[in-house]
C-alpha positions as CSV (number, residue, x, y, z in Angstrom):
1,M,12.5,-37.4,14.7
2,K,10.2,-36.3,17.4
3,F,9.3,-32.9,19.0
4,V,6.7,-31.0,20.8
5,I,5.5,-27.6,19.7
6,S,2.6,-25.1,20.4
7,S,-0.1,-25.2,17.7
8,T,-0.5,-21.5,17.5
9,E,3.2,-20.8,17.4
10,L,3.7,-23.3,14.6
11,L,0.8,-21.9,12.7
12,G,2.0,-18.3,13.0
13,H,5.4,-19.3,11.4
14,L,3.8,-21.4,8.7
15,Q,1.3,-18.8,7.6
16,A,4.1,-16.2,7.5
17,I,6.1,-18.5,4.9
18,S,3.3,-20.2,3.2
19,R,2.6,-17.2,0.8
20,V,5.8,-18.2,-1.0
21,I,4.3,-21.5,-2.2
22,S,2.9,-21.1,-5.7
23,N,-0.3,-22.7,-6.9
24,K,1.4,-23.9,-10.1
25,N,4.6,-25.6,-8.8
26,T,6.6,-27.3,-11.4
27,L,8.1,-29.7,-8.8
28,P,5.6,-31.5,-6.6
29,I,8.0,-31.3,-3.7
30,L,7.4,-27.6,-3.5
31,D,3.9,-28.2,-2.3
32,N,5.5,-29.1,0.9
33,F,7.2,-27.4,3.9
34,L,10.7,-28.6,4.6
35,F,11.0,-29.4,8.3
36,Q,14.8,-29.7,9.4
37,L,15.4,-30.5,13.0
38,S,18.9,-30.3,14.6
39,D,19.6,-29.9,18.3
40,N,16.7,-27.8,19.6
41,E,16.2,-25.7,16.5
42,L,13.4,-26.4,14.0
43,K,14.1,-24.8,10.7
44,I,11.0,-24.7,8.3
45,T,11.4,-23.7,4.6
46,A,8.9,-22.8,1.9
47,S,10.0,-22.2,-1.7
48,D,8.8,-21.7,-5.4
49,L,12.4,-22.0,-6.6
50,E,12.6,-18.2,-7.4
51,T,11.9,-17.2,-3.7
52,T,12.6,-19.1,-0.6
53,L,11.6,-18.2,3.0
54,I,13.0,-20.0,6.0
55,T,11.7,-19.6,9.6
56,T,13.4,-20.7,12.7
57,I,11.8,-21.9,16.0
58,N,13.6,-22.8,19.2
59,L,12.2,-26.0,20.8
60,E,12.7,-27.6,24.3
61,N,11.2,-31.1,24.0
62,V,13.1,-32.7,21.2
63,T,14.1,-36.4,20.5
64,D,16.4,-37.0,17.5
65,G,16.9,-34.8,14.6
66,G,16.3,-35.2,10.8
67,N,14.5,-33.6,7.9
68,I,11.2,-34.3,6.1
69,A,8.9,-32.6,3.6
70,I,5.3,-32.1,4.9
71,P,2.3,-31.4,2.7
72,A,1.7,-27.6,3.2
73,K,-2.0,-27.3,2.7
74,I,-3.2,-30.2,4.9
75,L,-0.8,-29.1,7.7
76,T,-1.8,-25.4,7.8
77,D,-5.6,-26.2,7.4
78,T,-5.4,-28.6,10.2
79,L,-3.5,-26.3,12.5
80,K,-6.2,-23.6,11.9
81,E,-8.9,-25.8,13.5
82,F,-6.8,-26.4,16.7
83,P,-7.3,-24.2,19.8
84,D,-3.8,-23.3,21.4
85,Q,-2.3,-26.6,22.7
86,P,1.0,-28.7,22.6
87,L,1.3,-30.9,19.6
88,T,3.6,-33.8,19.4
89,F,5.1,-34.6,16.0
90,D,6.4,-38.2,15.7
91,I,8.1,-38.8,12.3
92,N,9.3,-42.1,10.9
93,S,12.4,-41.2,8.7
94,E,12.2,-44.4,6.7
95,T,8.4,-44.4,5.8
96,F,8.0,-40.6,6.1
97,G,4.8,-41.3,8.1
98,I,4.0,-38.3,10.3
99,V,1.8,-38.8,13.4
100,I,0.5,-35.6,15.1
101,T,-0.8,-36.3,18.7
102,T,-3.0,-33.8,20.5
103,E,-4.5,-34.2,24.0
104,N,-7.6,-35.9,22.6
105,G,-6.7,-37.0,19.1
106,K,-4.2,-38.4,16.6
107,Y,-3.6,-37.3,12.9
108,N,-1.7,-39.2,10.3
109,I,0.1,-37.5,7.3
110,V,2.5,-38.9,4.8
111,G,5.4,-36.7,3.9
112,Q,8.2,-37.0,1.4
113,D,12.0,-37.2,1.7
114,G,13.4,-33.9,2.7
115,E,16.5,-34.6,0.7
116,D,14.5,-34.0,-2.5
117,F,13.9,-30.4,-1.6
118,P,15.8,-28.1,-3.7
119,Q,19.2,-26.7,-2.3
120,L,19.6,-23.1,-1.5
121,P,21.8,-21.0,-3.9
122,V,25.0,-19.9,-2.7
123,I,26.2,-16.3,-2.9
124,K,29.6,-16.0,-4.6
125,E,32.1,-14.5,-2.2
126,E,34.1,-12.6,-4.9
127,Q,30.9,-10.8,-6.1
128,K,29.2,-10.5,-2.6
129,T,28.0,-7.1,-1.3
130,S,26.7,-7.1,2.3
131,L,24.9,-4.4,4.3
132,Q,23.6,-4.1,7.8
133,L,20.7,-1.7,8.2
134,E,17.7,-0.9,10.3
135,T,14.6,-2.9,9.3
136,E,12.5,0.4,9.3
137,V,14.6,1.8,6.5
138,F,14.2,-1.0,4.2
139,L,10.4,-1.4,5.1
140,S,9.9,2.3,4.2
141,G,11.7,1.8,0.9
142,I,9.4,-1.0,0.0
143,N,6.3,0.7,1.3
144,K,7.0,3.8,-0.8
145,T,7.8,2.1,-4.0
146,L,6.1,-1.3,-4.4
147,F,2.8,0.2,-5.7
148,A,4.6,1.8,-8.6
149,T,6.2,-1.5,-9.9
150,A,4.9,-2.8,-13.4
151,D,3.4,-6.0,-14.6
152,D,5.2,-6.1,-17.9
153,E,6.1,-9.5,-19.3
154,L,8.2,-7.9,-22.2
155,R,10.4,-5.8,-19.7
156,P,10.8,-7.9,-16.5
157,V,13.3,-5.4,-15.1
158,M,10.3,-3.0,-14.6
159,N,8.5,-5.6,-12.4
160,G,10.7,-5.1,-9.4
161,I,12.2,-2.5,-7.2
162,F,15.5,-1.2,-8.2
163,I,17.8,-0.8,-5.1
164,E,21.0,1.3,-5.5
165,L,23.8,1.6,-3.0
166,S,26.4,4.4,-3.1
167,P,28.9,6.0,-0.7
168,D,26.3,8.7,-0.2
169,D,23.0,7.1,0.1
170,M,20.7,4.2,-0.6
171,T,18.0,4.6,-3.3
172,F,14.8,2.6,-4.0
173,V,13.2,3.2,-7.4
174,A,10.1,1.7,-9.0
175,S,8.3,2.7,-12.3
176,D,5.6,1.3,-14.7
177,A,6.4,4.0,-17.3
178,H,3.4,6.0,-16.2
179,K,4.5,6.8,-12.7
180,L,7.8,6.6,-11.0
181,V,8.8,6.7,-7.3
182,R,12.3,7.4,-6.1
183,Y,12.9,7.0,-2.3
184,R,16.4,7.9,-1.1
185,R,17.9,7.5,2.4
186,S,21.0,9.5,3.3
187,D,21.5,7.6,6.6
188,V,22.5,4.3,4.8
189,T,25.8,4.1,2.7
190,S,28.0,1.6,1.2
191,G,31.7,1.6,0.6
192,Q,31.1,0.6,-3.0
193,E,28.5,1.4,-5.6
194,S,26.2,-1.6,-6.3
195,S,22.7,-2.3,-7.2
196,F,20.1,-5.1,-7.7
197,I,16.5,-5.5,-8.8
198,L,14.2,-7.1,-6.2
199,P,11.2,-8.9,-7.7
200,K,7.7,-7.9,-6.6
201,K,6.8,-11.2,-4.8
202,P,9.8,-11.2,-2.3
203,A,9.3,-7.5,-1.7
204,S,5.8,-8.1,-0.7
205,L,6.9,-11.0,1.6
206,L,9.4,-8.7,3.2
207,K,6.7,-6.0,3.7
208,A,4.7,-8.5,5.7
209,I,7.6,-9.9,8.0
210,L,9.7,-6.8,8.5
211,P,7.3,-5.0,10.8
212,K,7.5,-7.9,13.3
213,E,11.4,-7.6,13.4
214,E,13.0,-5.6,16.3
215,N,16.6,-6.2,15.3
216,S,18.6,-5.1,12.2
217,L,18.4,-6.6,8.7
218,L,21.4,-8.1,7.0
219,V,21.2,-7.9,3.1
220,E,23.7,-9.9,1.1
221,F,23.7,-10.2,-2.7
222,D,25.7,-11.0,-5.8
223,D,24.6,-10.7,-9.4
224,K,22.1,-13.6,-9.2
225,N,20.6,-13.8,-5.7
226,A,19.9,-11.8,-2.6
227,F,19.7,-13.0,1.1
228,F,17.8,-11.1,3.7
229,T,18.5,-12.4,7.3
230,L,16.4,-11.4,10.2
231,S,16.2,-12.9,13.8
232,N,13.7,-15.7,13.0
233,Y,13.4,-15.5,9.2
234,K,15.6,-15.8,6.2
235,L,14.5,-14.8,2.7
236,V,16.4,-15.8,-0.3
237,S,15.4,-14.3,-3.7
238,R,16.5,-14.9,-7.2
239,L,17.1,-11.3,-8.7
240,V,15.7,-9.8,-11.8
241,E,18.4,-10.0,-14.5
242,G,19.0,-7.0,-16.8
243,N,19.8,-3.3,-16.5
244,Y,17.4,-0.9,-15.0
245,P,16.5,2.1,-17.3
246,S,18.3,5.4,-16.5
247,Y,15.6,6.8,-14.2
248,N,17.1,10.1,-13.5
249,S,17.0,11.1,-17.2
250,V,13.1,11.0,-17.1
251,I,12.8,13.4,-14.1
252,P,12.3,16.9,-15.4
253,T,14.6,19.3,-13.6
254,N,13.3,22.8,-14.5
255,N,9.7,23.0,-13.1
256,P,8.8,26.8,-12.5
257,N,5.2,26.1,-11.7
258,K,4.7,25.1,-8.1
259,L,1.5,24.1,-6.2
260,T,1.2,23.5,-2.6
261,I,-2.1,22.0,-1.4
262,D,-3.7,20.0,1.5
263,R,-3.0,16.4,0.6
264,V,-6.2,15.1,2.3
265,E,-8.5,17.6,0.7
266,F,-6.8,17.0,-2.7
267,F,-7.2,13.3,-2.3
268,N,-10.8,13.4,-1.3
269,A,-11.8,15.8,-4.0
270,L,-10.0,13.7,-6.6
271,K,-11.8,10.5,-5.4
272,R,-15.2,12.3,-5.8
273,V,-14.6,13.9,-9.1
274,A,-13.0,10.8,-10.6
275,L,-16.3,8.9,-10.3
276,F,-17.5,11.2,-13.2
277,S,-14.5,10.5,-15.5
278,N,-14.5,8.3,-18.6
279,Q,-14.1,4.7,-17.4
280,A,-11.7,3.9,-20.2
281,S,-9.4,6.9,-19.7
282,N,-9.9,7.8,-16.0
283,L,-8.9,11.4,-17.0
284,V,-9.2,14.2,-14.6
285,K,-8.2,17.8,-15.6
286,L,-6.4,20.1,-13.1
287,D,-7.0,23.8,-13.9
288,L,-4.6,26.2,-12.1
289,K,-5.3,29.9,-11.9
290,G,-4.2,32.2,-9.1
291,N,-4.6,30.4,-5.8
292,Q,-7.2,28.1,-6.9
293,L,-7.1,24.5,-8.3
294,T,-10.3,23.3,-10.2
295,I,-10.5,19.6,-10.6
296,S,-12.9,18.4,-13.3
297,A,-13.9,15.3,-15.1
298,Q,-16.6,14.2,-17.6
299,D,-17.9,11.3,-19.4
300,I,-19.5,12.5,-22.6
301,D,-21.1,8.9,-23.4
302,F,-23.2,9.1,-20.2
303,S,-23.6,12.9,-20.1
304,I,-22.1,13.1,-16.6
305,S,-19.5,15.7,-15.3
306,A,-18.1,17.1,-12.0
307,N,-15.8,19.8,-10.9
308,E,-14.6,21.0,-7.6
309,R,-12.6,24.2,-6.5
310,L,-9.9,24.0,-3.8
311,N,-7.9,26.7,-2.3
312,C,-4.1,26.3,-2.7
313,Q,-0.8,28.2,-3.0
314,Y,0.3,28.4,-6.5
315,E,3.3,30.1,-8.0
316,G,3.5,30.1,-11.9
317,D,1.6,30.5,-15.0
318,D,-2.1,29.5,-15.5
319,M,-2.2,26.0,-16.7
320,E,-4.5,23.0,-17.5
321,I,-3.0,19.6,-17.2
322,G,-4.6,16.1,-17.3
323,F,-3.7,13.0,-15.2
324,K,-5.0,9.5,-15.0
325,S,-7.1,9.8,-11.7
326,S,-6.4,6.4,-10.4
327,F,-2.6,6.9,-10.6
328,L,-2.8,10.3,-9.0
329,I,-5.0,9.0,-6.2
330,E,-2.5,6.1,-5.6
331,I,0.4,8.5,-5.4
332,L,-1.4,10.8,-3.0
333,S,-2.3,7.9,-0.7
334,N,1.4,6.8,-0.6
335,L,2.6,10.4,0.4
336,A,2.5,10.8,4.2
337,S,2.7,14.6,4.7
338,S,-0.2,16.9,5.5
339,D,0.6,19.2,2.5
340,V,1.9,18.0,-0.9
341,L,4.1,20.0,-3.2
342,V,3.4,19.6,-7.0
343,E,6.0,20.9,-9.5
344,L,5.0,21.3,-13.2
345,S,6.8,22.6,-16.3
346,D,4.1,22.3,-19.1
347,P,1.0,20.2,-19.8
348,S,3.1,17.7,-21.9
349,R,5.7,17.0,-19.3
350,A,5.6,14.9,-16.1
351,G,4.4,16.3,-12.8
352,I,6.5,15.8,-9.8
353,L,5.0,15.3,-6.3
354,F,6.8,15.7,-3.0
355,P,5.8,15.7,0.6
356,A,5.8,19.5,1.6
357,E,7.3,18.6,4.9
358,K,9.6,15.6,5.7
359,E,8.9,13.2,8.4
360,N,12.6,12.3,8.5
361,N,15.5,14.5,7.5
362,D,17.4,11.4,6.2
363,E,14.7,10.6,3.6
364,D,14.0,12.1,0.2
365,V,10.8,11.1,-1.5
366,L,10.0,12.0,-5.2
367,M,7.0,10.7,-7.1
368,L,6.5,11.4,-10.8
369,L,3.3,11.0,-12.9
370,M,3.1,11.3,-16.8
371,P,0.3,13.6,-17.9
372,M,-2.5,12.6,-20.3
373,M,-3.7,14.6,-23.3
374,V,-6.4,17.0,-22.6
375,N,-8.9,17.3,-25.4
376,A,-10.0,20.8,-26.0
């Protein structure tokens, strides 16, 4: 097995897939990249059993095919030190010895038998749902929701993004029980109703590789696994098992109090005032009267407090409501519009935030935040 490849091209592909490799692999073989060479195509795989990412590189200078597992750390660390140059890989398929030759040097690594690398799962044809869509749609869904996923060992279903397909739209939902994001696209539909929960790690990997993709994305899934196929990458993820909570039931529908405010002004004022909040609670109070919003925070233990007044448009009853500042700041940083619309019913019920104007008529973004008790 012998081939020639550019050092920077190889490093770029390896860095993209190396984030899959776990520091605590149960199988030693998973500390390796699997190189599979056939015809002029080099396929490189990284896996942690739960998530597998495969990249494909087309080569011109190839002698013989085969497969081998190459230690990931030593290979990527070595490639980082090379300037851009052609590298010749000469692999002995019997001893698994790997010789990398450069213009001026020679490097020896010992690999392992590629046959020991775990096999990819197979999607059951009778349960398969497949969908072809623009990468921008899926990337937007991940970008809008990933920050709201939980880290809850007791409820693993909350640790991923719930993706729901229907004949009318495609919906991405994430929640950690304090905040919830629902991102809906009406320009993507499916002939049948189906859904899956994508874990956080593969969602983060897709967030990194989707921006580089110019073609569409093929999504295929059954009850256990999902395959995401791009031009030069394929990601395989084991799905989170279980039923996602009924998210629509927690979104309050009757919210007569409506606040419209400049998002950046609101965001910056919150960041300043939040510095004076109690470190344990991060509580900030929003006081709404007329067309004015007062943001305040205090930490009695350190005798510090702050408040800022902002002009806004407000329709509704005078109200004081408390939120965890870090969550509210996070939500505002993930809304893209210049103005934000906040709908409230009363101080004990969730506040809902929307972009005041849509970037795209096919998308519907809703972000929900549970309030905190305001001590009198």
